[in-house]
Backbone and ligand atoms as CSV (ligand in chain L), in Angstrom:
chain,resi,resn,atom,element,x,y,z
A,1,UNK,N,N,2.596,-13.649,9.738
A,1,UNK,CA,C,3.788,-14.219,10.392
A,1,UNK,C,C,4.989,-14.218,9.441
A,2,UNK,N,N,6.161,-14.369,10.043
A,2,UNK,CA,C,7.383,-14.351,9.257
A,2,UNK,C,C,7.762,-15.778,8.869
A,3,UNK,N,N,7.506,-16.104,7.628
A,3,UNK,CA,C,7.822,-17.439,7.182
A,3,UNK,C,C,9.269,-17.598,6.754
A,4,UNK,N,N,10.022,-16.511,6.769
A,4,UNK,CA,C,11.359,-16.516,6.190
A,4,UNK,C,C,12.459,-16.772,7.207
A,5,UNK,N,N,12.129,-16.740,8.499
A,5,UNK,CA,C,13.113,-16.896,9.575
A,5,UNK,C,C,14.179,-15.811,9.588
A,6,UNK,N,N,13.859,-14.668,9.046
A,6,UNK,CA,C,14.809,-13.562,9.129
A,6,UNK,C,C,14.785,-13.000,10.544
A,7,UNK,N,N,15.971,-12.595,11.065
A,7,UNK,CA,C,15.975,-12.029,12.417
A,7,UNK,C,C,15.309,-10.652,12.495
A,8,UNK,N,N,15.207,-9.986,11.379
A,8,UNK,CA,C,14.506,-8.697,11.353
A,8,UNK,C,C,13.724,-8.597,10.064
A,9,UNK,N,N,12.708,-7.734,10.021
A,9,UNK,CA,C,11.904,-7.630,8.798
A,9,UNK,C,C,12.590,-6.770,7.733
A,10,UNK,N,N,12.235,-6.998,6.496
A,10,UNK,CA,C,12.663,-6.137,5.390
A,10,UNK,C,C,11.467,-5.301,4.931
A,11,UNK,N,N,11.744,-4.015,4.710
A,11,UNK,CA,C,10.681,-3.070,4.350
A,11,UNK,C,C,10.992,-2.455,2.993
A,12,UNK,N,N,10.005,-2.451,2.088
A,12,UNK,CA,C,10.173,-1.746,0.808
A,12,UNK,C,C,9.434,-0.409,0.873
A,13,UNK,N,N,10.159,0.660,0.551
A,13,UNK,CA,C,9.550,1.986,0.434
A,13,UNK,C,C,9.586,2.350,-1.043
A,14,UNK,N,N,8.410,2.489,-1.648
A,14,UNK,CA,C,8.380,2.760,-3.077
A,14,UNK,C,C,7.486,3.964,-3.382
A,15,UNK,N,N,7.462,4.371,-4.644
A,15,UNK,CA,C,6.671,5.533,-5.056
A,15,UNK,C,C,7.388,6.263,-6.188
A,16,UNK,N,N,6.654,7.132,-6.842
A,16,UNK,CA,C,7.175,7.954,-7.939
A,16,UNK,C,C,8.385,8.768,-7.453
A,17,UNK,N,N,9.383,9.009,-8.312
A,17,UNK,CA,C,10.473,9.900,-7.907
A,17,UNK,C,C,9.932,11.219,-7.345
A,18,UNK,N,N,10.512,11.685,-6.254
A,18,UNK,CA,C,10.126,12.963,-5.662
A,18,UNK,C,C,9.084,12.878,-4.562
A,19,UNK,N,N,8.503,11.695,-4.336
A,19,UNK,CA,C,7.465,11.609,-3.295
A,19,UNK,C,C,8.058,11.653,-1.882
A,20,UNK,N,N,9.363,11.473,-1.772
A,20,UNK,CA,C,9.986,11.607,-0.442
A,20,UNK,C,C,10.567,10.322,0.117
A,21,UNK,N,N,10.895,9.371,-0.756
A,21,UNK,CA,C,11.392,8.076,-0.279
A,21,UNK,C,C,12.714,8.221,0.481
A,22,UNK,N,N,13.696,8.871,-0.154
A,22,UNK,CA,C,15.010,8.907,0.510
A,22,UNK,C,C,14.981,9.760,1.767
A,23,UNK,N,N,14.220,10.849,1.740
A,23,UNK,CA,C,14.129,11.704,2.938
A,23,UNK,C,C,13.548,10.893,4.097
A,24,UNK,N,N,12.493,10.140,3.810
A,24,UNK,CA,C,11.874,9.353,4.876
A,24,UNK,C,C,12.745,8.184,5.301
A,25,UNK,N,N,13.398,7.529,4.352
A,25,UNK,CA,C,14.241,6.368,4.689
A,25,UNK,C,C,15.391,6.772,5.614
A,26,UNK,N,N,15.957,7.940,5.370
A,26,UNK,CA,C,17.071,8.403,6.217
A,26,UNK,C,C,16.592,8.515,7.667
A,27,UNK,N,N,15.441,9.152,7.842
A,27,UNK,CA,C,14.869,9.342,9.182
A,27,UNK,C,C,14.467,7.993,9.794
A,28,UNK,N,N,13.846,7.152,8.983
A,28,UNK,CA,C,13.391,5.850,9.468
A,28,UNK,C,C,14.575,4.981,9.906
A,29,UNK,N,N,15.668,5.023,9.155
A,29,UNK,CA,C,16.851,4.234,9.517
A,29,UNK,C,C,17.414,4.730,10.856
A,30,UNK,N,N,17.478,6.033,11.031
A,30,UNK,CA,C,17.971,6.611,12.297
A,30,UNK,C,C,17.115,6.164,13.477
A,31,UNK,N,N,15.808,6.253,13.298
A,31,UNK,CA,C,14.886,5.948,14.397
A,31,UNK,C,C,14.766,4.462,14.688
A,32,UNK,N,N,14.790,3.648,13.627
A,32,UNK,CA,C,14.465,2.223,13.798
A,32,UNK,C,C,15.699,1.368,14.027
A,33,UNK,N,N,16.872,1.869,13.619
A,33,UNK,CA,C,18.084,1.046,13.691
A,33,UNK,C,C,18.197,0.058,12.530
A,34,UNK,N,N,17.209,0.034,11.639
A,34,UNK,CA,C,17.325,-0.830,10.452
A,34,UNK,C,C,18.322,-0.188,9.478
A,35,UNK,N,N,18.841,-0.996,8.563
A,35,UNK,CA,C,19.832,-0.503,7.600
A,35,UNK,C,C,19.141,-0.125,6.298
A,36,UNK,N,N,19.433,1.080,5.836
A,36,UNK,CA,C,18.827,1.577,4.594
A,36,UNK,C,C,19.707,1.204,3.407
A,37,UNK,N,N,19.165,0.424,2.482
A,37,UNK,CA,C,19.866,0.117,1.232
A,37,UNK,C,C,19.334,1.045,0.156
A,38,UNK,N,N,20.176,1.977,-0.263
A,38,UNK,CA,C,19.786,2.944,-1.292
A,38,UNK,C,C,20.061,2.320,-2.645
A,39,UNK,N,N,19.009,1.891,-3.332
A,39,UNK,CA,C,19.188,1.139,-4.574
A,39,UNK,C,C,19.962,1.950,-5.607
A,40,UNK,N,N,19.684,3.254,-5.693
A,40,UNK,CA,C,20.385,4.060,-6.706
A,40,UNK,C,C,21.895,4.080,-6.433
A,41,UNK,N,N,22.290,4.095,-5.155
A,41,UNK,CA,C,23.722,4.082,-4.828
A,41,UNK,C,C,24.321,2.697,-5.059
A,42,UNK,N,N,23.567,1.656,-4.661
A,42,UNK,CA,C,24.052,0.280,-4.869
A,42,UNK,C,C,24.291,0.011,-6.342
A,43,UNK,N,N,23.394,0.548,-7.182
A,43,UNK,CA,C,23.515,0.333,-8.630
A,43,UNK,C,C,24.837,0.897,-9.139
A,44,UNK,N,N,25.232,2.032,-8.603
A,44,UNK,CA,C,26.513,2.635,-9.024
A,44,UNK,C,C,27.678,1.829,-8.438
A,45,UNK,N,N,27.605,1.559,-7.124
A,45,UNK,CA,C,28.705,0.850,-6.449
A,45,UNK,C,C,28.956,-0.534,-7.058
A,46,UNK,N,N,27.861,-1.236,-7.387
A,46,UNK,CA,C,28.001,-2.598,-7.926
A,46,UNK,C,C,28.105,-2.620,-9.459
A,47,UNK,N,N,28.289,-1.429,-10.036
A,47,UNK,CA,C,28.456,-1.294,-11.496
A,47,UNK,C,C,27.306,-1.944,-12.268
A,48,UNK,N,N,26.086,-1.554,-11.911
A,48,UNK,CA,C,24.897,-2.132,-12.557
A,48,UNK,C,C,24.275,-1.172,-13.565
A,49,UNK,N,N,24.942,-0.073,-13.857
A,49,UNK,CA,C,24.382,0.888,-14.809
A,49,UNK,C,C,25.048,0.705,-16.163
A,50,UNK,N,N,24.187,0.512,-17.169
A,50,UNK,CA,C,24.707,0.255,-18.517
A,50,UNK,C,C,24.578,1.514,-19.374
A,51,UNK,N,N,24.269,1.326,-20.665
A,51,UNK,CA,C,24.279,2.475,-21.584
A,51,UNK,C,C,23.217,3.526,-21.198
A,52,UNK,N,N,23.388,4.715,-21.725
A,52,UNK,CA,C,22.553,5.862,-21.384
A,52,UNK,C,C,21.310,5.898,-22.271
A,53,UNK,N,N,20.114,6.072,-21.655
A,53,UNK,CA,C,18.874,6.201,-22.427
A,53,UNK,C,C,18.651,7.684,-22.724
A,54,UNK,N,N,18.731,8.037,-24.016
A,54,UNK,CA,C,18.661,9.455,-24.405
A,54,UNK,C,C,17.271,10.048,-24.146
A,55,UNK,N,N,16.209,9.230,-24.310
A,55,UNK,CA,C,14.845,9.744,-24.127
A,55,UNK,C,C,14.603,10.088,-22.664
A,56,UNK,N,N,14.957,9.143,-21.782
A,56,UNK,CA,C,14.680,9.360,-20.351
A,56,UNK,C,C,15.833,10.058,-19.630
A,57,UNK,N,N,16.905,10.266,-20.352
A,57,UNK,CA,C,18.091,10.932,-19.814
A,57,UNK,C,C,18.545,10.302,-18.503
A,58,UNK,N,N,18.657,8.974,-18.551
A,58,UNK,CA,C,19.210,8.268,-17.400
A,58,UNK,C,C,19.822,6.954,-17.887
A,59,UNK,N,N,20.754,6.379,-17.122
A,59,UNK,CA,C,21.367,5.128,-17.564
A,59,UNK,C,C,20.417,3.946,-17.390
A,60,UNK,N,N,20.618,2.887,-18.165
A,60,UNK,CA,C,19.784,1.685,-18.085
A,60,UNK,C,C,20.342,0.778,-16.985
A,61,UNK,N,N,19.442,0.235,-16.178
A,61,UNK,CA,C,19.844,-0.573,-15.022
A,61,UNK,C,C,19.925,-2.061,-15.380
A,62,UNK,N,N,21.035,-2.717,-14.983
A,62,UNK,CA,C,21.136,-4.181,-15.104
A,62,UNK,C,C,20.487,-4.776,-13.851
A,63,UNK,N,N,19.203,-5.128,-13.997
A,63,UNK,CA,C,18.406,-5.511,-12.831
A,63,UNK,C,C,18.901,-6.812,-12.195
A,64,UNK,N,N,19.235,-7.806,-13.032
A,64,UNK,CA,C,19.659,-9.096,-12.482
A,64,UNK,C,C,20.921,-8.951,-11.636
A,65,UNK,N,N,21.851,-8.162,-12.131
A,65,UNK,CA,C,23.103,-7.967,-11.411
A,65,UNK,C,C,22.842,-7.267,-10.077
A,66,UNK,N,N,21.961,-6.292,-10.109
A,66,UNK,CA,C,21.623,-5.563,-8.889
A,66,UNK,C,C,20.998,-6.499,-7.853
A,67,UNK,N,N,20.038,-7.321,-8.304
A,67,UNK,CA,C,19.342,-8.235,-7.387
A,67,UNK,C,C,20.303,-9.259,-6.792
A,68,UNK,N,N,21.185,-9.803,-7.621
A,68,UNK,CA,C,22.164,-10.779,-7.119
A,68,UNK,C,C,23.037,-10.145,-6.040
A,69,UNK,N,N,23.436,-8.912,-6.269
A,69,UNK,CA,C,24.289,-8.211,-5.302
A,69,UNK,C,C,23.576,-7.935,-3.991
A,70,UNK,N,N,22.248,-7.748,-4.057
A,70,UNK,CA,C,21.486,-7.418,-2.842
A,70,UNK,C,C,21.092,-8.648,-2.027
A,71,UNK,N,N,21.068,-9.816,-2.674
A,71,UNK,CA,C,20.510,-11.028,-2.050
A,71,UNK,C,C,21.060,-11.330,-0.644
A,72,UNK,N,N,22.405,-11.355,-0.461
A,72,UNK,CA,C,22.906,-11.701,0.887
A,72,UNK,C,C,22.394,-10.745,1.962
A,73,UNK,N,N,22.385,-9.466,1.680
A,73,UNK,CA,C,21.912,-8.477,2.663
A,73,UNK,C,C,20.428,-8.683,2.954
A,74,UNK,N,N,19.653,-9.000,1.934
A,74,UNK,CA,C,18.216,-9.178,2.129
A,74,UNK,C,C,17.927,-10.428,2.966
A,75,UNK,N,N,18.765,-11.449,2.796
A,75,UNK,CA,C,18.581,-12.665,3.601
A,75,UNK,C,C,18.875,-12.405,5.076
A,76,UNK,N,N,19.800,-11.478,5.346
A,76,UNK,CA,C,20.087,-11.118,6.748
A,76,UNK,C,C,18.877,-10.496,7.428
A,77,UNK,N,N,18.067,-9.776,6.647
A,77,UNK,CA,C,16.904,-9.080,7.195
A,77,UNK,C,C,17.284,-7.746,7.808
A,78,UNK,N,N,16.261,-7.022,8.310
A,78,UNK,CA,C,16.507,-5.725,8.941
A,78,UNK,C,C,16.904,-4.643,7.958
A,79,UNK,N,N,16.416,-4.737,6.721
A,79,UNK,CA,C,16.797,-3.770,5.695
A,79,UNK,C,C,15.595,-2.925,5.244
A,80,UNK,N,N,15.884,-1.651,4.976
A,80,UNK,CA,C,14.902,-0.767,4.341
A,80,UNK,C,C,15.417,-0.542,2.924
A,81,UNK,N,N,14.574,-0.811,1.931
A,81,UNK,CA,C,14.976,-0.630,0.532
A,81,UNK,C,C,14.088,0.442,-0.073
A,82,UNK,N,N,14.674,1.431,-0.738
A,82,UNK,CA,C,13.819,2.394,-1.437
A,82,UNK,C,C,14.096,2.352,-2.933
A,83,UNK,N,N,13.009,2.335,-3.693
A,83,UNK,CA,C,13.151,2.302,-5.152
A,83,UNK,C,C,11.866,2.792,-5.805
A,84,UNK,N,N,12.010,3.437,-6.983
A,84,UNK,CA,C,10.836,3.989,-7.674
A,84,UNK,C,C,10.174,2.940,-8.565
A,85,UNK,N,N,10.084,1.731,-8.045
A,85,UNK,CA,C,9.425,0.646,-8.760
A,85,UNK,C,C,9.244,-0.463,-7.761
A,86,UNK,N,N,8.281,-1.351,-8.016
A,86,UNK,CA,C,7.992,-2.378,-7.022
A,86,UNK,C,C,7.993,-3.764,-7.611
A,87,UNK,N,N,8.107,-3.883,-8.943
A,87,UNK,CA,C,7.805,-5.195,-9.519
A,87,UNK,C,C,9.013,-6.072,-9.775
A,88,UNK,N,N,10.225,-5.527,-9.703
A,88,UNK,CA,C,11.324,-6.401,-10.103
A,88,UNK,C,C,12.048,-7.074,-8.945
A,89,UNK,N,N,11.698,-6.718,-7.699
A,89,UNK,CA,C,12.295,-7.414,-6.552
A,89,UNK,C,C,11.571,-8.740,-6.320
A,90,UNK,N,N,12.284,-9.758,-5.784
A,90,UNK,CA,C,11.569,-11.004,-5.431
A,90,UNK,C,C,10.532,-10.724,-4.334
A,91,UNK,N,N,9.360,-11.282,-4.485
A,91,UNK,CA,C,8.278,-11.041,-3.514
A,91,UNK,C,C,8.700,-11.467,-2.104
A,92,UNK,N,N,9.465,-12.580,-2.020
A,92,UNK,CA,C,9.847,-13.144,-0.713
A,92,UNK,C,C,10.732,-12.213,0.102
A,93,UNK,N,N,11.335,-11.210,-0.506
A,93,UNK,CA,C,12.250,-10.327,0.210
A,93,UNK,C,C,11.554,-9.472,1.270
A,94,UNK,N,N,10.294,-9.121,1.040
A,94,UNK,CA,C,9.700,-8.064,1.874
A,94,UNK,C,C,8.573,-8.542,2.781
A,95,UNK,N,N,8.605,-8.018,4.015
A,95,UNK,CA,C,7.546,-8.299,4.984
A,95,UNK,C,C,6.440,-7.264,4.890
A,96,UNK,N,N,6.772,-6.075,4.409
A,96,UNK,CA,C,5.777,-5.012,4.271
A,96,UNK,C,C,6.243,-4.023,3.204
A,97,UNK,N,N,5.275,-3.399,2.540
A,97,UNK,CA,C,5.574,-2.474,1.436
A,97,UNK,C,C,4.791,-1.182,1.664
A,98,UNK,N,N,5.493,-0.053,1.639
A,98,UNK,CA,C,4.820,1.234,1.757
A,98,UNK,C,C,4.987,2.002,0.448
A,99,UNK,N,N,3.855,2.491,-0.068
A,99,UNK,CA,C,3.876,3.287,-1.295
A,99,UNK,C,C,3.635,4.742,-0.900
A,100,UNK,N,N,4.651,5.577,-1.056
A,100,UNK,CA,C,4.485,6.990,-0.714
A,100,UNK,C,C,3.764,7.699,-1.853
A,101,UNK,N,N,2.898,8.640,-1.484
A,101,UNK,CA,C,2.130,9.405,-2.469
A,101,UNK,C,C,2.250,10.890,-2.180
A,102,UNK,N,N,2.193,11.703,-3.237
A,102,UNK,CA,C,2.168,13.150,-3.053
A,102,UNK,C,C,1.181,13.761,-4.041
A,103,UNK,N,N,0.587,14.912,-3.656
A,103,UNK,CA,C,-0.325,15.620,-4.568
A,103,UNK,C,C,0.465,16.036,-5.810
A,104,UNK,N,N,-0.224,16.046,-6.962
A,104,UNK,CA,C,0.464,16.317,-8.223
A,104,UNK,C,C,1.174,17.665,-8.241
A,105,UNK,N,N,0.527,18.682,-7.699
A,105,UNK,CA,C,1.126,20.025,-7.751
A,105,UNK,C,C,2.375,20.093,-6.878
A,106,UNK,N,N,2.317,19.426,-5.737
A,106,UNK,CA,C,3.478,19.397,-4.830
A,106,UNK,C,C,4.620,18.627,-5.495
A,107,UNK,N,N,4.272,17.488,-6.082
A,107,UNK,CA,C,5.287,16.663,-6.740
A,107,UNK,C,C,5.922,17.424,-7.911
A,108,UNK,N,N,5.079,18.126,-8.653
A,108,UNK,CA,C,5.568,18.898,-9.802
A,108,UNK,C,C,6.653,19.878,-9.350
A,109,UNK,N,N,6.358,20.626,-8.295
A,109,UNK,CA,C,7.329,21.617,-7.797
A,109,UNK,C,C,8.624,20.946,-7.338
A,110,UNK,N,N,8.495,19.797,-6.679
A,110,UNK,CA,C,9.695,19.093,-6.198
A,110,UNK,C,C,10.559,18.626,-7.366
A,111,UNK,N,N,9.898,18.120,-8.429
A,111,UNK,CA,C,10.668,17.595,-9.571
A,111,UNK,C,C,11.298,18.717,-10.389
A,112,UNK,N,N,10.585,19.842,-10.502
A,112,UNK,CA,C,11.163,21.007,-11.194
A,112,UNK,C,C,12.385,21.496,-10.410
A,113,UNK,N,N,12.252,21.531,-9.085
A,113,UNK,CA,C,13.376,21.964,-8.240
A,113,UNK,C,C,14.573,21.027,-8.415
A,114,UNK,N,N,14.299,19.764,-8.742
A,114,UNK,CA,C,15.356,18.782,-8.957
A,114,UNK,C,C,15.952,18.881,-10.365
A,115,UNK,N,N,15.358,19.744,-11.190
A,115,UNK,CA,C,15.901,19.946,-12.540
A,115,UNK,C,C,15.229,19.098,-13.614
A,116,UNK,N,N,14.124,18.407,-13.270
A,116,UNK,CA,C,13.430,17.606,-14.282
A,116,UNK,C,C,12.692,18.550,-15.241
A,117,UNK,N,N,12.747,18.223,-16.547
A,117,UNK,CA,C,12.005,18.997,-17.549
A,117,UNK,C,C,11.439,18.030,-18.588
A,118,UNK,N,N,10.630,18.558,-19.501
A,118,UNK,CA,C,10.177,17.825,-20.689
A,118,UNK,C,C,9.529,16.493,-20.387
A,119,UNK,N,N,9.906,15.483,-21.181
A,119,UNK,CA,C,9.261,14.169,-21.102
A,119,UNK,C,C,9.478,13.520,-19.737
A,120,UNK,N,N,10.652,13.708,-19.192
A,120,UNK,CA,C,10.954,13.086,-17.893
A,120,UNK,C,C,10.012,13.632,-16.809
A,121,UNK,N,N,9.811,14.943,-16.835
A,121,UNK,CA,C,8.910,15.579,-15.866
A,121,UNK,C,C,7.474,15.099,-16.080
A,122,UNK,N,N,7.019,15.156,-17.342
A,122,UNK,CA,C,5.643,14.740,-17.676
A,122,UNK,C,C,5.390,13.285,-17.294
A,123,UNK,N,N,6.328,12.411,-17.643
A,123,UNK,CA,C,6.136,10.975,-17.375
A,123,UNK,C,C,6.032,10.695,-15.883
A,124,UNK,N,N,6.835,11.393,-15.111
A,124,UNK,CA,C,6.783,11.158,-13.662
A,124,UNK,C,C,5.501,11.691,-13.041
A,125,UNK,N,N,5.012,12.820,-13.541
A,125,UNK,CA,C,3.728,13.348,-13.034
A,125,UNK,C,C,2.596,12.390,-13.434
A,126,UNK,N,N,2.628,11.895,-14.672
A,126,UNK,CA,C,1.618,10.912,-15.120
A,126,UNK,C,C,1.669,9.663,-14.248
A,127,UNK,N,N,2.877,9.235,-13.911
A,127,UNK,CA,C,3.076,8.040,-13.087
A,127,UNK,C,C,2.332,8.205,-11.749
A,128,UNK,N,N,2.386,9.411,-11.199
A,128,UNK,CA,C,1.710,9.664,-9.916
A,128,UNK,C,C,0.192,9.773,-10.125
A,129,UNK,N,N,-0.212,10.484,-11.184
A,129,UNK,CA,C,-1.648,10.648,-11.462
A,129,UNK,C,C,-2.314,9.283,-11.665
A,130,UNK,N,N,-1.657,8.422,-12.426
A,130,UNK,CA,C,-2.257,7.111,-12.712
A,130,UNK,C,C,-1.925,6.070,-11.641
A,131,UNK,N,N,-1.336,6.519,-10.546
A,131,UNK,CA,C,-0.905,5.665,-9.427
A,131,UNK,C,C,-0.270,4.350,-9.879
A,132,UNK,N,N,0.627,4.519,-10.838
A,132,UNK,CA,C,1.291,3.369,-11.458
A,132,UNK,C,C,2.024,2.503,-10.437
A,133,UNK,N,N,2.751,3.147,-9.529
A,133,UNK,CA,C,3.585,2.359,-8.600
A,133,UNK,C,C,2.699,1.651,-7.565
A,134,UNK,N,N,1.614,2.300,-7.173
A,134,UNK,CA,C,0.687,1.644,-6.244
A,134,UNK,C,C,0.114,0.381,-6.893
A,135,UNK,N,N,-0.292,0.508,-8.148
A,135,UNK,CA,C,-0.842,-0.651,-8.868
A,135,UNK,C,C,0.222,-1.755,-9.011
A,136,UNK,N,N,1.447,-1.321,-9.297
A,136,UNK,CA,C,2.556,-2.265,-9.437
A,136,UNK,C,C,2.776,-3.021,-8.129
A,137,UNK,N,N,2.762,-2.287,-7.036
A,137,UNK,CA,C,2.983,-2.904,-5.718
A,137,UNK,C,C,1.867,-3.893,-5.402
A,138,UNK,N,N,0.629,-3.502,-5.718
A,138,UNK,CA,C,-0.512,-4.396,-5.432
A,138,UNK,C,C,-0.462,-5.645,-6.303
A,139,UNK,N,N,0.063,-5.488,-7.504
A,139,UNK,CA,C,0.159,-6.643,-8.400
A,139,UNK,C,C,1.319,-7.565,-8.005
A,140,UNK,N,N,2.291,-7.032,-7.266
A,140,UNK,CA,C,3.508,-7.791,-6.980
A,140,UNK,C,C,3.531,-8.414,-5.587
A,141,UNK,N,N,2.744,-7.863,-4.652
A,141,UNK,CA,C,2.767,-8.340,-3.259
A,141,UNK,C,C,1.336,-8.603,-2.787
A,142,UNK,N,N,1.225,-9.391,-1.708
A,142,UNK,CA,C,-0.093,-9.660,-1.144
A,142,UNK,C,C,-0.724,-8.329,-0.718
A,143,UNK,N,N,-2.003,-8.176,-1.026
A,143,UNK,CA,C,-2.723,-6.925,-0.737
A,143,UNK,C,C,-2.534,-6.438,0.688
A,144,UNK,N,N,-2.560,-7.395,1.641
A,144,UNK,CA,C,-2.549,-6.985,3.055
A,144,UNK,C,C,-1.202,-6.446,3.516
A,145,UNK,N,N,-0.142,-6.609,2.723
A,145,UNK,CA,C,1.138,-6.033,3.154
A,145,UNK,C,C,1.468,-4.724,2.414
A,146,UNK,N,N,0.586,-4.280,1.518
A,146,UNK,CA,C,0.835,-3.040,0.763
A,146,UNK,C,C,0.046,-1.884,1.374
A,147,UNK,N,N,0.746,-0.829,1.758
A,147,UNK,CA,C,0.098,0.309,2.421
A,147,UNK,C,C,0.484,1.607,1.728
A,148,UNK,N,N,-0.521,2.469,1.539
A,148,UNK,CA,C,-0.308,3.764,0.898
A,148,UNK,C,C,-0.111,4.813,1.993
A,149,UNK,N,N,0.889,5.684,1.827
A,149,UNK,CA,C,1.133,6.736,2.817
A,149,UNK,C,C,1.234,8.082,2.108
A,150,UNK,N,N,0.504,9.092,2.566
A,150,UNK,CA,C,0.616,10.437,1.995
A,150,UNK,C,C,1.891,11.099,2.494
A,151,UNK,N,N,2.604,11.769,1.600
A,151,UNK,CA,C,3.897,12.350,1.979
A,151,UNK,C,C,4.050,13.776,1.418
A,152,UNK,N,N,3.077,14.616,1.789
A,152,UNK,CA,C,3.081,15.995,1.264
A,152,UNK,C,C,3.792,16.982,2.170
A,153,UNK,N,N,3.791,16.711,3.464
A,153,UNK,CA,C,4.305,17.688,4.436
A,153,UNK,C,C,5.257,16.996,5.418
A,154,UNK,N,N,6.104,17.782,6.087
A,154,UNK,CA,C,6.974,17.190,7.114
A,154,UNK,C,C,6.164,16.489,8.216
A,155,UNK,N,N,4.978,17.026,8.533
A,155,UNK,CA,C,4.130,16.394,9.565
A,155,UNK,C,C,3.705,15.003,9.119
A,156,UNK,N,N,3.334,14.899,7.843
A,156,UNK,CA,C,2.930,13.574,7.335
A,156,UNK,C,C,4.108,12.608,7.363
A,157,UNK,N,N,5.293,13.112,7.042
A,157,UNK,CA,C,6.468,12.224,7.066
A,157,UNK,C,C,6.714,11.714,8.492
A,158,UNK,N,N,6.590,12.604,9.444
A,158,UNK,CA,C,6.767,12.236,10.857
A,158,UNK,C,C,5.755,11.144,11.263
A,159,UNK,N,N,4.503,11.367,10.870
A,159,UNK,CA,C,3.457,10.361,11.170
A,159,UNK,C,C,3.783,9.023,10.514
A,160,UNK,N,N,4.271,9.093,9.290
A,160,UNK,CA,C,4.590,7.856,8.559
A,160,UNK,C,C,5.704,7.085,9.255
A,161,UNK,N,N,6.737,7.815,9.684
A,161,UNK,CA,C,7.860,7.162,10.364
A,161,UNK,C,C,7.372,6.546,11.680
A,162,UNK,N,N,6.546,7.278,12.407
A,162,UNK,CA,C,6.006,6.733,13.665
A,162,UNK,C,C,5.198,5.467,13.409
A,163,UNK,N,N,4.394,5.511,12.353
A,163,UNK,CA,C,3.556,4.354,12.043
A,163,UNK,C,C,4.413,3.130,11.707
A,164,UNK,N,N,5.466,3.345,10.939
A,164,UNK,CA,C,6.315,2.214,10.552
A,164,UNK,C,C,7.069,1.684,11.782
A,165,UNK,N,N,7.513,2.591,12.664
A,165,UNK,CA,C,8.198,2.148,13.892
A,165,UNK,C,C,7.250,1.338,14.779
A,166,UNK,N,N,5.981,1.730,14.837
A,166,UNK,CA,C,4.998,0.953,15.609
A,166,UNK,C,C,4.818,-0.428,15.013
A,167,UNK,N,N,4.750,-0.478,13.679
A,167,UNK,CA,C,4.611,-1.773,13.000
A,167,UNK,C,C,5.802,-2.664,13.337
A,168,UNK,N,N,6.989,-2.044,13.354
A,168,UNK,CA,C,8.221,-2.783,13.642
A,168,UNK,C,C,8.204,-3.367,15.054
A,169,UNK,N,N,7.749,-2.587,16.021
A,169,UNK,CA,C,7.658,-3.079,17.409
A,169,UNK,C,C,6.718,-4.279,17.472
A,170,UNK,N,N,5.597,-4.176,16.770
A,170,UNK,CA,C,4.633,-5.284,16.761
A,170,UNK,C,C,5.242,-6.520,16.084
A,171,UNK,N,N,5.994,-6.291,15.024
A,171,UNK,CA,C,6.655,-7.409,14.322
A,171,UNK,C,C,7.576,-8.157,15.283
A,172,UNK,N,N,8.314,-7.366,16.105
A,172,UNK,CA,C,9.264,-7.993,17.041
A,172,UNK,C,C,8.518,-8.845,18.064
A,173,UNK,N,N,7.379,-8.354,18.534
A,173,UNK,CA,C,6.574,-9.115,19.495
A,173,UNK,C,C,6.041,-10.395,18.840
A,174,UNK,N,N,5.528,-10.251,17.629
A,174,UNK,CA,C,4.922,-11.395,16.932
A,174,UNK,C,C,5.954,-12.444,16.511
A,175,UNK,N,N,7.211,-12.017,16.362
A,175,UNK,CA,C,8.232,-12.937,15.819
A,175,UNK,C,C,9.309,-13.292,16.831
A,176,UNK,N,N,8.999,-13.166,18.122
A,176,UNK,CA,C,9.974,-13.516,19.171
A,176,UNK,C,C,10.368,-14.973,19.094
L,1,DAT,P1,P,12.475,10.508,-3.609
L,1,DAT,O1,O,13.564,9.811,-2.840
L,1,DAT,O2,O,11.157,9.805,-3.522
L,1,DAT,O3,O,12.849,10.806,-5.026
L,1,DAT,P2,P,13.155,12.780,-1.952
L,1,DAT,O4,O,13.221,12.162,-0.596
L,1,DAT,O5,O,14.446,13.048,-2.647
L,1,DAT,O6,O,12.216,11.923,-2.908
L,1,DAT,O7,O,12.304,14.113,-1.796
L,1,DAT,C1,C,12.143,15.048,-2.864
L,1,DAT,C2,C,12.101,16.445,-2.290
L,1,DAT,O8,O,10.915,16.639,-1.547
L,1,DAT,C3,C,13.252,16.783,-1.345
L,1,DAT,O9,O,13.618,18.128,-1.598
L,1,DAT,C4,C,12.657,16.681,0.031
L,1,DAT,C5,C,11.205,16.987,-0.198
L,1,DAT,N1,N,10.288,16.190,0.658
L,1,DAT,C6,C,10.269,14.850,0.719
L,1,DAT,N2,N,9.300,14.421,1.531
L,1,DAT,C7,C,8.665,15.527,1.995
L,1,DAT,C8,C,7.569,15.751,2.879
L,1,DAT,N3,N,6.884,14.737,3.457
L,1,DAT,N4,N,7.195,17.026,3.127
L,1,DAT,C9,C,7.864,18.051,2.549
L,1,DAT,N5,N,8.908,17.910,1.695
L,1,DAT,C10,C,9.315,16.659,1.426
């Protein structure tokens, strides 16, 4: 049940970079009418990116500032959030969490196509092999709200979106 009194549920879509979070969120937002909060864009818009990490070749995120900026929208409910991590959001924000997964070889090709090389490429492939984000999600949220979804093919993405839309319809019935 929804203990938060939100008018709509909040959904977290997480997983290793390249598993298909943003591609699926775009489609899910269109189909469901929920609002997609793209954390990577919010971080830029709300000026939450600090100095550049030379090893990982990406800027360091000011997590507290990002979370404070997201709070009002999350309280409204009806939000889809995608991020390549699951542990730094408040647990109370989410009604359900989906962890997207992809086969290592498929993920490798996607990340190479994105221009990832060296340590960044290796670390992200290791992250998927060791199912780091799945473990993070299970450690951060109640087991029964964490679901793993395979995201290797367009057909699987379609099935995933349908499944989440069905869950949403049931949520509306249960929370009338
Ligand atoms: P993420 O947001 O998790 O980093 P993405 O949505 O940008 O990933 O997807 C990475 C690439 O993989 C992009 O070129 C689209 C493709 N892709 C994503 N999901 C897919 C799927 N289920 N089947 C085939 N290709 C997919």
